[in-house]
N, C-alpha and C positions, 0 to 999 in steps of 0.2 A: 503495499500500500504507499500512498504519496503521503509525505508529509505535511500538514496543511500549511506549514511557516515557509515552503520552498516551492517557487515556481518553475514549473519544468522546463529543462533547456529545449531552446529550438536554433537550431544553426541555420543562418541564412539559405536561401535556397541554392545563391552562385559558388557559396563556397563547401555545403554539400556537394553540388554536384562536381566540384572541382577535385574534391577529395575522391570521390568514387571513381572519377577518372585515372587517378595517381594509383588506385587501387588496382584498377582494371590493368594498365601499366604496367604493375607489380606482378601482376598473375599470369601476364602474357605468356613469358618464356616459359614458365610452368606446364600452362594448357600446350603451349607448339611442342614442348618433350612429350608429352605425351603422345600427341598426335602423331610425332615421329616415329615413336616407336610401334605404332598401330600396324605396321607391316608385320612386325613378327609376330604378331599372333594369327595371320593369315596363314602361314607354313605354307609348305608344297604338298603335291597330290603324291609325291612318292619321294623315297630316300636322297633321289639323285637332285631333286628340285632343291635350291638353296631357301631357308627361311625369306620371306620378304623377298625374292629375287623376282627378275621380271619387268617387264614392261609395266604392269599393275604398280610396282613398288618406287619405279623412278617418277611415274606421272604422279601418285602420290606426294614422294618427296617434294618434288618442285612443285605441287600445287598448293603443300601448306607453306613452302618455301614464301612463294607468291602472296598466299593470302597472309602471311606472316607481316609483308610488306605493306599490304596496304592497310590492313587495321592499325599499324605502328602509326603509319602516316595519318590517320582518322583521327586516332586518340591525343596525337601530336599536336595536330588542327584542333583540335576541340579543348585542349589544354590552354593552348596560344590564342584563344578565342577567349578564351573563360577570363585568364588573366587578362585579357584587356581590357574586358568588361568589368572586373573587378576594380582594376586601377582606376578606369575611368568614373565608377561607382565612388570612390573613393576622394577622388581630388573635385566630384562634382561641389560647386557654389565655392572653391576656393582659389583666390587668383592666384596666377603663377608667379611665384618670385623667379626674378632673374638677378643673375649675381653676374661682377664684373666680368668672368670668365664667357660668360655667354655673349656680352656686349662687344666685347674685344673680337669676338669671333675666333678666338682661341678653342680649341675642340676639348683639351684636356683628358684625364684617364676616363673619365664618365665611368658607368656600370654597365657591364656585358652581359 
């Protein structure tokens, strides 16, 4: 039961979504490793066939590889968009402060 003196903890929708995307990014290598092992379960039809061998295994490995690239790119794109929106909402209403290095045209080190 919840205590009456405490209010429930709710996260902002943008930060919650960003954290779930980071979780998905962390779990992706484990999921892909398990998909790479899938051809080992197929086995060969006889003793002469290697486990997971043949064209079917190669197609599976390269399909998982291509899928990994696409999914990683989509997650990275969504994270960049979420971070941009979070920064914009944080800076909304605050005037941008200019420093002397910004006015003189000096690039400086800056944050990467």
